[in-house]
VOLOPA-236323 format. One record per atom (N, C-alpha, C, CB): x negated, y negated, z; residue in one letter; chain; atom name. Coordinates in Angstrom, 2 decimals, padded with zeros to 5 digits. Glycine has a CB too. Layout:
BEGIN
+---------+---------+---------+------+-----+------+
!       u !       v !       w ! type ! mol ! atom !
+---------+---------+---------+------+-----+------+
!       X !       Y !       Z !    a !   A !   CA !
...
+---------+---------+---------+------+-----+------+
This chain:
BEGIN
+---------+---------+---------+------+-----+------+
!       u !       v !       w ! type ! mol ! atom !
+---------+---------+---------+------+-----+------+
! -121.93 ! -006.78 !  093.91 !    m !   A !    N !
! -121.41 ! -007.00 !  095.25 !    m !   A !   CA !
! -121.05 ! -005.65 !  095.85 !    m !   A !    C !
! -120.18 ! -007.97 !  095.23 !    m !   A !   CB !
! -121.29 ! -005.49 !  097.13 !    i !   A !    N !
! -120.95 ! -004.23 !  097.77 !    i !   A !   CA !
! -119.44 ! -004.12 !  097.92 !    i !   A !    C !
! -121.65 ! -004.12 !  099.15 !    i !   A !   CB !
! -118.97 ! -002.90 !  098.04 !    d !   A !    N !
! -117.54 ! -002.66 !  098.19 !    d !   A !   CA !
! -117.16 ! -002.90 !  099.65 !    d !   A !    C !
! -117.16 ! -001.22 !  097.75 !    d !   A !   CB !
! -116.33 ! -003.91 !  099.89 !    v !   A !    N !
! -115.93 ! -004.29 !  101.24 !    v !   A !   CA !
! -114.41 ! -004.18 !  101.34 !    v !   A !    C !
! -116.41 ! -005.72 !  101.61 !    v !   A !   CB !
! -113.93 ! -003.51 !  102.36 !    n !   A !    N !
! -112.50 ! -003.45 !  102.60 !    n !   A !   CA !
! -112.15 ! -004.62 !  103.52 !    n !   A !    C !
! -112.08 ! -002.07 !  103.24 !    n !   A !   CB !
! -111.51 ! -005.62 !  102.97 !    s !   A !    N !
! -111.20 ! -006.82 !  103.74 !    s !   A !   CA !
! -110.32 ! -006.53 !  104.95 !    s !   A !    C !
! -110.53 ! -007.84 !  102.86 !    s !   A !   CB !
! -109.58 ! -005.43 !  104.93 !    h !   A !    N !
! -108.72 ! -005.07 !  106.06 !    h !   A !   CA !
! -109.53 ! -004.63 !  107.28 !    h !   A !    C !
! -107.76 ! -003.96 !  105.65 !    h !   A !   CB !
! -110.81 ! -004.36 !  107.08 !    d !   A !    N !
! -111.69 ! -003.97 !  108.20 !    d !   A !   CA !
! -112.21 ! -005.18 !  108.97 !    d !   A !    C !
! -112.85 ! -003.15 !  107.68 !    d !   A !   CB !
! -111.92 ! -006.38 !  108.50 !    y !   A !    N !
! -112.46 ! -007.60 !  109.10 !    y !   A !   CA !
! -111.36 ! -008.47 !  109.67 !    y !   A !    C !
! -113.27 ! -008.39 !  108.07 !    y !   A !   CB !
! -111.68 ! -009.19 !  110.73 !    d !   A !    N !
! -110.72 ! -010.10 !  111.36 !    d !   A !   CA !
! -110.52 ! -011.38 !  110.55 !    d !   A !    C !
! -111.18 ! -010.45 !  112.78 !    d !   A !   CB !
! -111.58 ! -011.83 !  109.91 !    i !   A !    N !
! -111.54 ! -013.08 !  109.14 !    i !   A !   CA !
! -112.20 ! -012.85 !  107.79 !    i !   A !    C !
! -112.24 ! -014.24 !  109.91 !    i !   A !   CB !
! -111.55 ! -013.30 !  106.73 !    v !   A !    N !
! -112.10 ! -013.25 !  105.38 !    v !   A !   CA !
! -112.00 ! -014.66 !  104.81 !    v !   A !    C !
! -111.35 ! -012.19 !  104.47 !    v !   A !   CB !
! -113.14 ! -015.22 !  104.42 !    l !   A !    N !
! -113.18 ! -016.58 !  103.90 !    l !   A !   CA !
! -113.72 ! -016.57 !  102.47 !    l !   A !    C !
! -114.04 ! -017.49 !  104.80 !    l !   A !   CB !
! -112.98 ! -017.16 !  101.55 !    k !   A !    N !
! -113.48 ! -017.30 !  100.19 !    k !   A !   CA !
! -114.21 ! -018.64 !  100.10 !    k !   A !    C !
! -112.30 ! -017.22 !  099.13 !    k !   A !   CB !
! -115.43 ! -018.60 !  099.63 !    i !   A !    N !
! -116.24 ! -019.80 !  099.47 !    i !   A !   CA !
! -116.27 ! -020.13 !  097.98 !    i !   A !    C !
! -117.70 ! -019.61 !  100.05 !    i !   A !   CB !
! -115.68 ! -021.27 !  097.62 !    k !   A !    N !
! -115.66 ! -021.66 !  096.21 !    k !   A !   CA !
! -115.88 ! -023.15 !  095.99 !    k !   A !    C !
! -114.36 ! -021.26 !  095.61 !    k !   A !   CB !
! -115.78 ! -023.94 !  097.05 !    d !   A !    N !
! -116.10 ! -025.36 !  096.92 !    d !   A !   CA !
! -116.72 ! -025.87 !  098.22 !    d !   A !    C !
! -114.83 ! -026.18 !  096.57 !    d !   A !   CB !
! -117.20 ! -027.09 !  098.17 !    e !   A !    N !
! -117.95 ! -027.64 !  099.30 !    e !   A !   CA !
! -117.13 ! -027.72 !  100.59 !    e !   A !    C !
! -118.45 ! -029.01 !  098.95 !    e !   A !   CB !
! -115.83 ! -027.94 !  100.47 !    n !   A !    N !
! -114.97 ! -028.00 !  101.66 !    n !   A !   CA !
! -114.94 ! -026.67 !  102.41 !    n !   A !    C !
! -113.55 ! -028.39 !  101.26 !    n !   A !   CB !
! -115.13 ! -025.57 !  101.70 !    d !   A !    N !
! -115.11 ! -024.26 !  102.33 !    d !   A !   CA !
! -116.27 ! -024.07 !  103.30 !    d !   A !    C !
! -115.15 ! -023.17 !  101.27 !    d !   A !   CB !
! -117.33 ! -024.83 !  103.15 !    i !   A !    N !
! -118.46 ! -024.76 !  104.08 !    i !   A !   CA !
! -118.00 ! -025.22 !  105.46 !    i !   A !    C !
! -119.65 ! -025.63 !  103.59 !    i !   A !   CB !
! -117.32 ! -026.36 !  105.51 !    a !   A !    N !
! -116.83 ! -026.88 !  106.79 !    a !   A !   CA !
! -115.75 ! -025.98 !  107.38 !    a !   A !    C !
! -116.27 ! -028.31 !  106.61 !    a !   A !   CB !
! -114.88 ! -025.45 !  106.54 !    v !   A !    N !
! -113.82 ! -024.56 !  107.01 !    v !   A !   CA !
! -114.44 ! -023.30 !  107.61 !    v !   A !    C !
! -112.86 ! -024.19 !  105.86 !    v !   A !   CB !
! -115.44 ! -022.74 !  106.96 !    s !   A !    N !
! -116.08 ! -021.52 !  107.47 !    s !   A !   CA !
! -116.76 ! -021.78 !  108.81 !    s !   A !    C !
! -117.11 ! -020.99 !  106.45 !    s !   A !   CB !
! -117.40 ! -022.94 !  108.95 !    r !   A !    N !
! -118.05 ! -023.30 !  110.22 !    r !   A !   CA !
! -117.01 ! -023.38 !  111.33 !    r !   A !    C !
! -118.80 ! -024.64 !  110.09 !    r !   A !   CB !
! -115.88 ! -024.03 !  111.07 !    q !   A !    N !
! -114.82 ! -024.17 !  112.07 !    q !   A !   CA !
! -114.20 ! -022.83 !  112.43 !    q !   A !    C !
! -113.73 ! -025.12 !  111.57 !    q !   A !   CB !
! -114.00 ! -021.98 !  111.43 !    m !   A !    N !
! -113.42 ! -020.66 !  111.69 !    m !   A !   CA !
! -114.36 ! -019.81 !  112.53 !    m !   A !    C !
! -113.10 ! -019.95 !  110.35 !    m !   A !   CB !
! -115.65 ! -019.87 !  112.23 !    a !   A !    N !
! -116.64 ! -019.11 !  113.01 !    a !   A !   CA !
! -116.69 ! -019.62 !  114.45 !    a !   A !    C !
! -118.04 ! -019.21 !  112.36 !    a !   A !   CB !
! -116.65 ! -020.93 !  114.60 !    k !   A !    N !
! -116.67 ! -021.53 !  115.94 !    k !   A !   CA !
! -115.46 ! -021.08 !  116.74 !    k !   A !    C !
! -116.71 ! -023.08 !  115.84 !    k !   A !   CB !
! -114.29 ! -021.16 !  116.16 !    s !   A !    N !
! -113.06 ! -020.75 !  116.85 !    s !   A !   CA !
! -113.07 ! -019.27 !  117.19 !    s !   A !    C !
! -111.84 ! -021.07 !  115.98 !    s !   A !   CB !
! -113.55 ! -018.45 !  116.26 !    f !   A !    N !
! -113.60 ! -017.00 !  116.48 !    f !   A !   CA !
! -114.56 ! -016.65 !  117.61 !    f !   A !    C !
! -114.02 ! -016.28 !  115.18 !    f !   A !   CB !
! -115.71 ! -017.31 !  117.64 !    a !   A !    N !
! -116.70 ! -017.06 !  118.70 !    a !   A !   CA !
! -116.16 ! -017.52 !  120.06 !    a !   A !    C !
! -118.03 ! -017.79 !  118.38 !    a !   A !   CB !
! -115.49 ! -018.68 !  120.08 !    q !   A !    N !
! -114.90 ! -019.18 !  121.32 !    q !   A !   CA !
! -113.83 ! -018.22 !  121.82 !    q !   A !    C !
! -114.32 ! -020.58 !  121.12 !    q !   A !   CB !
! -112.99 ! -017.75 !  120.91 !    k !   A !    N !
! -111.91 ! -016.82 !  121.26 !    k !   A !   CA !
! -112.48 ! -015.53 !  121.87 !    k !   A !    C !
! -111.06 ! -016.48 !  120.01 !    k !   A !   CB !
! -113.68 ! -015.17 !  121.47 !    n !   A !    N !
! -114.31 ! -013.95 !  121.97 !    n !   A !   CA !
! -115.28 ! -014.22 !  123.12 !    n !   A !    C !
! -115.04 ! -013.25 !  120.84 !    n !   A !   CB !
! -115.13 ! -015.38 !  123.74 !    n !   A !    N !
! -115.84 ! -015.74 !  124.98 !    n !   A !   CA !
! -117.36 ! -015.82 !  124.88 !    n !   A !    C !
! -115.50 ! -014.75 !  126.02 !    n !   A !   CB !
! -117.86 ! -016.24 !  123.74 !    f !   A !    N !
! -119.29 ! -016.49 !  123.62 !    f !   A !   CA !
! -119.61 ! -017.80 !  124.32 !    f !   A !    C !
! -119.73 ! -016.52 !  122.13 !    f !   A !   CB !
! -120.83 ! -017.95 !  124.78 !    s !   A !    N !
! -121.26 ! -019.18 !  125.45 !    s !   A !   CA !
! -121.30 ! -020.32 !  124.43 !    s !   A !    C !
! -122.66 ! -018.99 !  126.12 !    s !   A !   CB !
! -121.34 ! -021.54 !  124.92 !    l !   A !    N !
! -121.40 ! -022.71 !  124.04 !    l !   A !   CA !
! -122.63 ! -022.64 !  123.13 !    l !   A !    C !
! -121.44 ! -024.00 !  124.88 !    l !   A !   CB !
! -123.76 ! -022.23 !  123.68 !    a !   A !    N !
! -124.99 ! -022.13 !  122.86 !    a !   A !   CA !
! -124.82 ! -021.07 !  121.77 !    a !   A !    C !
! -126.21 ! -021.78 !  123.75 !    a !   A !   CB !
! -124.23 ! -019.93 !  122.12 !    d !   A !    N !
! -124.02 ! -018.86 !  121.14 !    d !   A !   CA !
! -122.98 ! -019.25 !  120.10 !    d !   A !    C !
! -123.61 ! -017.58 !  121.84 !    d !   A !   CB !
! -121.92 ! -019.94 !  120.52 !    v !   A !    N !
! -120.91 ! -020.42 !  119.58 !    v !   A !   CA !
! -121.57 ! -021.33 !  118.55 !    v !   A !    C !
! -119.77 ! -021.18 !  120.34 !    v !   A !   CB !
! -122.44 ! -022.20 !  119.00 !    t !   A !    N !
! -123.13 ! -023.12 !  118.10 !    t !   A !   CA !
! -124.01 ! -022.36 !  117.11 !    t !   A !    C !
! -123.98 ! -024.11 !  118.91 !    t !   A !   CB !
! -124.74 ! -021.36 !  117.59 !    k !   A !    N !
! -125.61 ! -020.57 !  116.71 !    k !   A !   CA !
! -124.81 ! -019.78 !  115.69 !    k !   A !    C !
! -126.47 ! -019.61 !  117.54 !    k !   A !   CB !
! -123.70 ! -019.21 !  116.11 !    i !   A !    N !
! -122.85 ! -018.44 !  115.20 !    i !   A !   CA !
! -122.25 ! -019.36 !  114.14 !    i !   A !    C !
! -121.73 ! -017.72 !  115.97 !    i !   A !   CB !
! -121.74 ! -020.51 !  114.56 !    a !   A !    N !
! -121.16 ! -021.47 !  113.61 !    a !   A !   CA !
! -122.21 ! -021.96 !  112.61 !    a !   A !    C !
! -120.56 ! -022.66 !  114.36 !    a !   A !   CB !
! -123.42 ! -022.23 !  113.09 !    m !   A !    N !
! -124.50 ! -022.68 !  112.19 !    m !   A !   CA !
! -124.88 ! -021.58 !  111.20 !    m !   A !    C !
! -125.73 ! -023.10 !  113.00 !    m !   A !   CB !
! -124.94 ! -020.34 !  111.67 !    t !   A !    N !
! -125.28 ! -019.22 !  110.79 !    t !   A !   CA !
! -124.26 ! -019.09 !  109.67 !    t !   A !    C !
! -125.35 ! -017.91 !  111.60 !    t !   A !   CB !
! -122.98 ! -019.12 !  110.02 !    v !   A !    N !
! -121.93 ! -019.00 !  109.01 !    v !   A !   CA !
! -121.95 ! -020.19 !  108.06 !    v !   A !    C !
! -120.55 ! -018.87 !  109.68 !    v !   A !   CB !
! -122.18 ! -021.38 !  108.59 !    s !   A !    N !
! -122.25 ! -022.57 !  107.76 !    s !   A !   CA !
! -123.38 ! -022.47 !  106.73 !    s !   A !    C !
! -122.45 ! -023.81 !  108.63 !    s !   A !   CB !
! -124.53 ! -022.00 !  107.15 !    e !   A !    N !
! -125.67 ! -021.85 !  106.23 !    e !   A !   CA !
! -125.42 ! -020.77 !  105.19 !    e !   A !    C !
! -126.95 ! -021.53 !  107.02 !    e !   A !   CB !
! -124.79 ! -019.67 !  105.61 !    l !   A !    N !
! -124.44 ! -018.64 !  104.64 !    l !   A !   CA !
! -123.46 ! -019.18 !  103.60 !    l !   A !    C !
! -123.82 ! -017.42 !  105.36 !    l !   A !   CB !
! -122.46 ! -019.93 !  104.05 !    a !   A !    N !
! -121.48 ! -020.52 !  103.13 !    a !   A !   CA !
! -122.16 ! -021.51 !  102.19 !    a !   A !    C !
! -120.35 ! -021.21 !  103.90 !    a !   A !   CB !
! -123.06 ! -022.32 !  102.73 !    r !   A !    N !
! -123.76 ! -023.30 !  101.91 !    r !   A !   CA !
! -124.60 ! -022.59 !  100.83 !    r !   A !    C !
! -124.66 ! -024.19 !  102.80 !    r !   A !   CB !
! -125.26 ! -021.51 !  101.21 !    n !   A !    N !
! -126.07 ! -020.76 !  100.24 !    n !   A !   CA !
! -125.20 ! -020.11 !  099.17 !    n !   A !    C !
! -126.91 ! -019.69 !  100.96 !    n !   A !   CB !
! -124.05 ! -019.59 !  099.57 !    i !   A !    N !
! -123.13 ! -019.03 !  098.57 !    i !   A !   CA !
! -122.72 ! -020.12 !  097.59 !    i !   A !    C !
! -121.87 ! -018.42 !  099.26 !    i !   A !   CB !
! -122.30 ! -021.26 !  098.11 !    y !   A !    N !
! -121.85 ! -022.35 !  097.25 !    y !   A !   CA !
! -122.97 ! -022.86 !  096.35 !    y !   A !    C !
! -121.30 ! -023.50 !  098.10 !    y !   A !   CB !
! -124.15 ! -023.02 !  096.90 !    r !   A !    N !
! -125.28 ! -023.59 !  096.17 !    r !   A !   CA !
! -125.81 ! -022.65 !  095.09 !    r !   A !    C !
! -126.39 ! -023.95 !  097.14 !    r !   A !   CB !
! -125.97 ! -021.38 !  095.43 !    y !   A !    N !
! -126.66 ! -020.48 !  094.52 !    y !   A !   CA !
! -125.75 ! -019.55 !  093.71 !    y !   A !    C !
! -127.62 ! -019.65 !  095.29 !    y !   A !   CB !
! -124.62 ! -019.17 !  094.29 !    a !   A !    N !
! -123.74 ! -018.23 !  093.59 !    a !   A !   CA !
! -122.46 ! -018.90 !  093.08 !    a !   A !    C !
! -123.38 ! -017.08 !  094.51 !    a !   A !   CB !
! -122.16 ! -020.06 !  093.61 !    k !   A !    N !
! -120.95 ! -020.82 !  093.28 !    k !   A !   CA !
! -119.68 ! -020.25 !  093.89 !    k !   A !    C !
! -120.79 ! -020.88 !  091.79 !    k !   A !   CB !
! -119.65 ! -018.96 !  094.18 !    e !   A !    N !
! -118.45 ! -018.35 !  094.75 !    e !   A !   CA !
! -118.83 ! -017.06 !  095.47 !    e !   A !    C !
! -117.39 ! -018.09 !  093.66 !    e !   A !   CB !
! -118.12 ! -016.78 !  096.56 !    g !   A !    N !
! -118.37 ! -015.55 !  097.30 !    g !   A !   CA !
! -117.46 ! -015.49 !  098.51 !    g !   A !    C !
! -119.85 ! -015.45 !  097.73 !    g !   A !   CB !
! -117.76 ! -014.54 !  099.39 !    y !   A !    N !
! -116.93 ! -014.32 !  100.57 !    y !   A !   CA !
! -117.78 ! -014.19 !  101.82 !    y !   A !    C !
! -116.06 ! -013.08 !  100.38 !    y !   A !   CB !
! -117.19 ! -014.59 !  102.94 !    i !   A !    N !
! -117.77 ! -014.34 !  104.25 !    i !   A !   CA !
! -116.72 ! -013.57 !  105.05 !    i !   A !    C !
! -118.19 ! -015.69 !  104.98 !    i !   A !   CB !
! -117.18 ! -012.46 !  105.62 !    y !   A !    N !
! -116.32 ! -011.59 !  106.43 !    y !   A !   CA !
! -116.82 ! -011.61 !  107.86 !    y !   A !    C !
! -116.29 ! -010.14 !  105.87 !    y !   A !   CB !
! -115.91 ! -011.66 !  108.82 !    m !   A !    N !
! -116.29 ! -011.64 !  110.24 !    m !   A !   CA !
! -115.37 ! -010.67 !  110.99 !    m !   A !    C !
! -116.21 ! -013.07 !  110.86 !    m !   A !   CB !
! -115.99 ! -009.94 !  111.93 !    r !   A !    N !
! -115.19 ! -009.08 !  112.79 !    r !   A !   CA !
! -115.86 ! -008.93 !  114.15 !    r !   A !    C !
! -114.99 ! -007.70 !  112.14 !    r !   A !   CB !
! -115.02 ! -008.72 !  115.12 !    k !   A !    N !
! -115.47 ! -008.47 !  116.49 !    k !   A !   CA !
! -115.82 ! -007.00 !  116.59 !    k !   A !    C !
! -114.38 ! -008.87 !  117.55 !    k !   A !   CB !
! -116.93 ! -006.74 !  117.26 !    k !   A !    N !
! -117.33 ! -005.36 !  117.53 !    k !   A !   CA !
! -117.64 ! -005.25 !  119.02 !    k !   A !    C !
! -118.56 ! -004.94 !  116.67 !    k !   A !   CB !
! -117.40 ! -004.08 !  119.57 !    q !   A !    N !
! -117.69 ! -003.86 !  120.98 !    q !   A !   CA !
! -118.41 ! -002.53 !  121.11 !    q !   A !    C !
! -116.39 ! -003.88 !  121.84 !    q !   A !   CB !
! -119.58 ! -002.57 !  121.73 !    g !   A !    N !
! -120.38 ! -001.37 !  121.90 !    g !   A !   CA !
! -119.90 ! -000.54 !  123.06 !    g !   A !    C !
! -121.81 ! -001.73 !  122.08 !    g !   A !   CB !
! -120.50 !  000.64 !  123.19 !    a !   A !    N !
! -120.17 !  001.54 !  124.29 !    a !   A !   CA !
! -120.46 !  000.89 !  125.64 !    a !   A !    C !
! -120.94 !  002.85 !  124.16 !    a !   A !   CB !
! -121.43 ! -000.03 !  125.65 !    d !   A !    N !
! -121.78 ! -000.73 !  126.89 !    d !   A !   CA !
! -120.89 ! -001.95 !  127.13 !    d !   A !    C !
! -123.24 ! -001.16 !  126.87 !    d !   A !   CB !
! -119.83 ! -002.08 !  126.31 !    k !   A !    N !
! -118.85 ! -003.18 !  126.39 !    k !   A !   CA !
! -119.41 ! -004.52 !  125.93 !    k !   A !    C !
! -118.35 ! -003.31 !  127.81 !    k !   A !   CB !
! -120.63 ! -004.53 !  125.38 !    a !   A !    N !
! -121.20 ! -005.78 !  124.85 !    a !   A !   CA !
! -120.43 ! -006.17 !  123.59 !    a !   A !    C !
! -122.73 ! -005.62 !  124.53 !    a !   A !   CB !
! -120.02 ! -007.41 !  123.53 !    v !   A !    N !
! -119.26 ! -007.92 !  122.39 !    v !   A !   CA !
! -120.21 ! -008.52 !  121.37 !    v !   A !    C !
! -118.21 ! -008.97 !  122.85 !    v !   A !   CB !
! -119.94 ! -008.24 !  120.11 !    s !   A !    N !
! -120.72 ! -008.84 !  119.03 !    s !   A !   CA !
! -119.78 ! -009.30 !  117.93 !    s !   A !    C !
! -121.77 ! -007.84 !  118.48 !    s !   A !   CB !
! -120.28 ! -010.16 !  117.10 !    i !   A !    N !
! -119.54 ! -010.57 !  115.91 !    i !   A !   CA !
! -120.40 ! -010.20 !  114.72 !    i !   A !    C !
! -119.20 ! -012.11 !  115.93 !    i !   A !   CB !
! -119.84 ! -009.38 !  113.85 !    e !   A !    N !
! -120.53 ! -009.02 !  112.62 !    e !   A !   CA !
! -120.13 ! -010.02 !  111.55 !    e !   A !    C !
! -120.21 ! -007.56 !  112.19 !    e !   A !   CB !
! -121.13 ! -010.53 !  110.85 !    i !   A !    N !
! -120.91 ! -011.50 !  109.79 !    i !   A !   CA !
! -121.52 ! -010.94 !  108.52 !    i !   A !    C !
! -121.53 ! -012.91 !  110.14 !    i !   A !   CB !
! -120.70 ! -010.82 !  107.47 !    l !   A !    N !
! -121.15 ! -010.28 !  106.19 !    l !   A !   CA !
! -120.89 ! -011.33 !  105.12 !    l !   A !    C !
! -120.44 ! -008.94 !  105.86 !    l !   A !   CB !
! -121.92 ! -011.70 !  104.38 !    a !   A !    N !
! -121.77 ! -012.66 !  103.29 !    a !   A !   CA !
! -122.02 ! -011.93 !  101.98 !    a !   A !    C !
! -122.76 ! -013.88 !  103.45 !    a !   A !   CB !
! -121.08 ! -012.03 !  101.04 !    c !   A !    N !
! -121.20 ! -011.34 !  099.75 !    c !   A !   CA !
! -120.99 ! -012.33 !  098.61 !    c !   A !    C !
! -120.17 ! -010.19 !  099.66 !    c !   A !   CB !
! -121.83 ! -012.20 !  097.60 !    d !   A !    N !
! -121.68 ! -013.02 !  096.39 !    d !   A !   CA !
! -122.34 ! -012.31 !  095.23 !    d !   A !    C !
! -122.29 ! -014.44 !  096.60 !    d !   A !   CB !
! -122.26 ! -012.91 !  094.06 !    r !   A !    N !
! -122.89 ! -012.38 !  092.85 !    r !   A !   CA !
! -123.94 ! -013.37 !  092.35 !    r !   A !    C !
! -121.84 ! -012.10 !  091.75 !    r !   A !   CB !
! -124.66 ! -013.97 !  093.27 !    g !   A !    N !
! -125.68 ! -014.94 !  092.92 !    g !   A !   CA !
! -126.93 ! -014.28 !  092.36 !    g !   A !    C !
! -126.05 ! -015.76 !  094.13 !    g !   A !   CB !
! -127.95 ! -015.09 !  092.08 !    p !   A !    N !
! -129.17 ! -014.59 !  091.44 !    p !   A !   CA !
! -130.01 ! -013.67 !  092.33 !    p !   A !    C !
! -130.01 ! -015.75 !  091.01 !    p !   A !   CB !
! -129.70 ! -013.60 !  093.60 !    g !   A !    N !
! -130.46 ! -012.73 !  094.49 !    g !   A !   CA !
! -131.57 ! -013.47 !  095.20 !    g !   A !    C !
! -131.03 ! -011.58 !  093.72 !    g !   A !   CB !
! -132.22 ! -012.75 !  096.06 !    i !   A !    N !
! -133.27 ! -013.32 !  096.90 !    i !   A !   CA !
! -134.59 ! -012.66 !  096.54 !    i !   A !    C !
! -132.95 ! -013.13 !  098.42 !    i !   A !   CB !
! -135.57 ! -013.47 !  096.20 !    e !   A !    N !
! -136.87 ! -012.92 !  095.82 !    e !   A !   CA !
! -137.59 ! -012.26 !  096.98 !    e !   A !    C !
! -137.74 ! -014.01 !  095.25 !    e !   A !   CB !
! -137.58 ! -012.91 !  098.15 !    n !   A !    N !
! -138.32 ! -012.40 !  099.29 !    n !   A !   CA !
! -137.35 ! -012.05 !  100.42 !    n !   A !    C !
! -139.37 ! -013.43 !  099.77 !    n !   A !   CB !
! -137.02 ! -010.78 !  100.51 !    v !   A !    N !
! -136.05 ! -010.33 !  101.51 !    v !   A !   CA !
! -136.58 ! -010.52 !  102.92 !    v !   A !    C !
! -135.70 ! -008.87 !  101.28 !    v !   A !   CB !
! -137.89 ! -010.55 !  103.08 !    e !   A !    N !
! -138.47 ! -010.74 !  104.41 !    e !   A !   CA !
! -138.13 ! -012.12 !  104.99 !    e !   A !    C !
! -140.00 ! -010.57 !  104.34 !    e !   A !   CB !
! -137.86 ! -013.09 !  104.14 !    l !   A !    N !
! -137.60 ! -014.46 !  104.59 !    l !   A !   CA !
! -136.12 ! -014.81 !  104.66 !    l !   A !    C !
! -138.29 ! -015.43 !  103.69 !    l !   A !   CB !
! -135.30 ! -014.06 !  103.97 !    a !   A !    N !
! -133.88 ! -014.43 !  103.91 !    a !   A !   CA !
! -133.02 ! -013.18 !  103.83 !    a !   A !    C !
! -133.61 ! -015.35 !  102.71 !    a !   A !   CB !
! -131.69 ! -013.35 !  103.93 !    a !   A !    N !
! -130.80 ! -012.20 !  103.92 !    a !   A !   CA !
! -129.45 ! -012.56 !  103.36 !    a !   A !    C !
! -130.65 ! -011.62 !  105.31 !    a !   A !   CB !
! -128.75 ! -011.57 !  102.85 !    v !   A !    N !
! -127.36 ! -011.75 !  102.45 !    v !   A !   CA !
! -126.41 ! -011.13 !  103.46 !    v !   A !    C !
! -127.12 ! -011.14 !  101.07 !    v !   A !   CB !
! -126.94 ! -010.41 !  104.42 !    r !   A !    N !
! -126.10 ! -009.87 !  105.48 !    r !   A !   CA !
! -126.78 ! -010.18 !  106.81 !    r !   A !    C !
! -125.88 ! -008.33 !  105.31 !    r !   A !   CB !
! -126.03 ! -010.72 !  107.72 !    t !   A !    N !
! -126.58 ! -011.03 !  109.03 !    t !   A !   CA !
! -125.58 ! -010.64 !  110.11 !    t !   A !    C !
! -126.95 ! -012.52 !  109.14 !    t !   A !   CB !
! -126.09 ! -010.10 !  111.17 !    t !   A !    N !
! -125.24 ! -009.72 !  112.29 !    t !   A !   CA !
! -125.71 ! -010.47 !  113.52 !    t !   A !    C !
! -125.27 ! -008.18 !  112.52 !    t !   A !   CB !
! -124.83 ! -011.17 !  114.15 !    c !   A !    N !
! -125.16 ! -011.89 !  115.38 !    c !   A !   CA !
! -124.46 ! -011.20 !  116.54 !    c !   A !    C !
! -124.74 ! -013.40 !  115.30 !    c !   A !   CB !
! -125.20 ! -010.89 !  117.54 !    c !   A !    N !
! -124.63 ! -010.15 !  118.67 !    c !   A !   CA !
! -124.92 ! -010.83 !  119.99 !    c !   A !    C !
! -125.17 ! -008.72 !  118.70 !    c !   A !   CB !
! -124.00 ! -010.69 !  120.91 !    l !   A !    N !
! -124.21 ! -011.12 !  122.28 !    l !   A !   CA !
! -124.75 ! -009.92 !  123.02 !    l !   A !    C !
! -122.89 ! -011.67 !  122.94 !    l !   A !   CB !
! -125.92 ! -010.02 !  123.53 !    r !   A !    N !
! -126.57 ! -008.95 !  124.28 !    r !   A !   CA !
! -126.43 ! -009.25 !  125.77 !    r !   A !    C !
! -128.08 ! -008.80 !  123.87 !    r !   A !   CB !
! -126.70 ! -008.26 !  126.60 !    p !   A !    N !
! -126.63 ! -008.50 !  128.04 !    p !   A !   CA !
! -127.49 ! -009.68 !  128.48 !    p !   A !    C !
! -127.05 ! -007.26 !  128.80 !    p !   A !   CB !
! -128.55 ! -009.98 !  127.74 !    t !   A !    N !
! -129.40 ! -011.12 !  128.07 !    t !   A !   CA !
! -128.78 ! -012.42 !  127.58 !    t !   A !    C !
! -130.80 ! -010.94 !  127.45 !    t !   A !   CB !
! -127.63 ! -012.33 !  126.93 !    r !   A !    N !
! -126.89 ! -013.46 !  126.40 !    r !   A !   CA !
! -127.68 ! -014.20 !  125.33 !    r !   A !    C !
! -126.52 ! -014.41 !  127.52 !    r !   A !   CB !
! -128.38 ! -013.45 !  124.51 !    s !   A !    N !
! -129.12 ! -014.07 !  123.42 !    s !   A !   CA !
! -128.52 ! -013.63 !  122.09 !    s !   A !    C !
! -130.63 ! -013.70 !  123.48 !    s !   A !   CB !
! -128.88 ! -014.34 !  121.07 !    i !   A !    N !
! -128.41 ! -014.02 !  119.72 !    i !   A !   CA !
! -129.57 ! -013.39 !  118.97 !    i !   A !    C !
! -127.88 ! -015.30 !  118.99 !    i !   A !   CB !
! -129.29 ! -012.35 !  118.22 !    w !   A !    N !
! -130.32 ! -011.78 !  117.36 !    w !   A !   CA !
! -129.73 ! -011.62 !  115.98 !    w !   A !    C !
! -130.86 ! -010.43 !  117.90 !    w !   A !   CB !
! -130.58 ! -011.58 !  115.01 !    t !   A !    N !
! -130.12 ! -011.40 !  113.63 !    t !   A !   CA !
! -130.81 ! -010.20 !  113.01 !    t !   A !    C !
! -130.38 ! -012.65 !  112.78 !    t !   A !   CB !
! -130.04 ! -009.46 !  112.27 !    n !   A !    N !
! -130.54 ! -008.32 !  111.51 !    n !   A !   CA !
! -130.33 ! -008.66 !  110.05 !    n !   A !    C !
! -129.83 ! -006.97 !  111.92 !    n !   A !   CB !
! -131.39 ! -008.77 !  109.28 !    m !   A !    N !
! -131.27 ! -009.21 !  107.91 !    m !   A !   CA !
! -131.52 ! -008.06 !  106.94 !    m !   A !    C !
! -132.23 ! -010.34 !  107.63 !    m !   A !   CB !
! -130.62 ! -007.91 !  105.98 !    t !   A !    N !
! -130.72 ! -006.86 !  105.00 !    t !   A !   CA !
! -130.28 ! -007.39 !  103.65 !    t !   A !    C !
! -129.88 ! -005.64 !  105.41 !    t !   A !   CB !
! -130.96 ! -007.03 !  102.59 !    k !   A !    N !
! -130.51 ! -007.38 !  101.26 !    k !   A !   CA !
! -129.79 ! -006.17 !  100.68 !    k !   A !    C !
! -131.70 ! -007.83 !  100.34 !    k !   A !   CB !
! -128.63 ! -006.42 !  100.11 !    v !   A !    N !
! -127.85 ! -005.36 !  099.48 !    v !   A !   CA !
! -127.70 ! -005.71 !  098.01 !    v !   A !    C !
! -126.45 ! -005.18 !  100.18 !    v !   A !   CB !
! -128.09 ! -004.82 !  097.13 !    q !   A !    N !
! -127.94 ! -005.05 !  095.71 !    q !   A !   CA !
! -126.83 ! -004.18 !  095.15 !    q !   A !    C !
! -129.26 ! -004.79 !  094.98 !    q !   A !   CB !
! -126.06 ! -004.77 !  094.25 !    a !   A !    N !
! -124.97 ! -003.99 !  093.62 !    a !   A !   CA !
! -125.52 ! -003.21 !  092.45 !    a !   A !    C !
! -123.82 ! -004.92 !  093.15 !    a !   A !   CB !
+---------+---------+---------+------+-----+------+
């Protein structure tokens, strides 16, 4: 697992049981709403976090999801989402990721940047 300073993030969620999937989805939804994302973007962010939590629970059994608000020089607001676990890993990094960043762009769209990080 990569070295993450939890104090650098607004939200830190430990995923260890199935209930944590729903909690993570709700926390992501609330965080996105608090940061004035559109309803469509809030839904996409919540779904992304929910799927990351589900994958942590399913494949690694335990891990963390970190979220923080970021603001660029152009004042565009984004939410960085980092999922960390000690699972078996991903065979094809082109199809999946352990780190995803969702950002609100001036076009009001969501994009994802996928990267695999190995410890």
